[in-house]
Steps between C-alpha positions, in 0.01 A plus 500: 500500500282412196576842350858391426590298194639152550841374401361341184363840397840658535656207316261558212599867494868402489440267204314775314776749584769267366295451184470877452875550540565217253258656254695825527830326427348318203355827372844661523631216285260605227533877546879520506644164395845633406559640845362202688666227296846654470602353835479152641321631808223649287459183299489280811257744663271488199490120492463482879205740479339279237551191715368674813196620305419140409543395865268780612240396242511139617468605865211732414311219332577232759404705804228726350679822588220706352253346744740542793554868418124552472432329834775679688498848351184527287 
């Protein structure tokens, strides 16, 4: 049983995964702004990605996600 990662390890992976997806959306906003910002959905998605990125950063600092990932998977 100790070979399996705990729930907090998988939670840390989910937070990092959400941050990576948000970073991709933000990067698209800089790479092709005309295409992304021509619709309301793209604009809302861009601002939601920015907000989620801030939430992920706060969670990463509050719960030491780097340490959790190192303990569980490192």
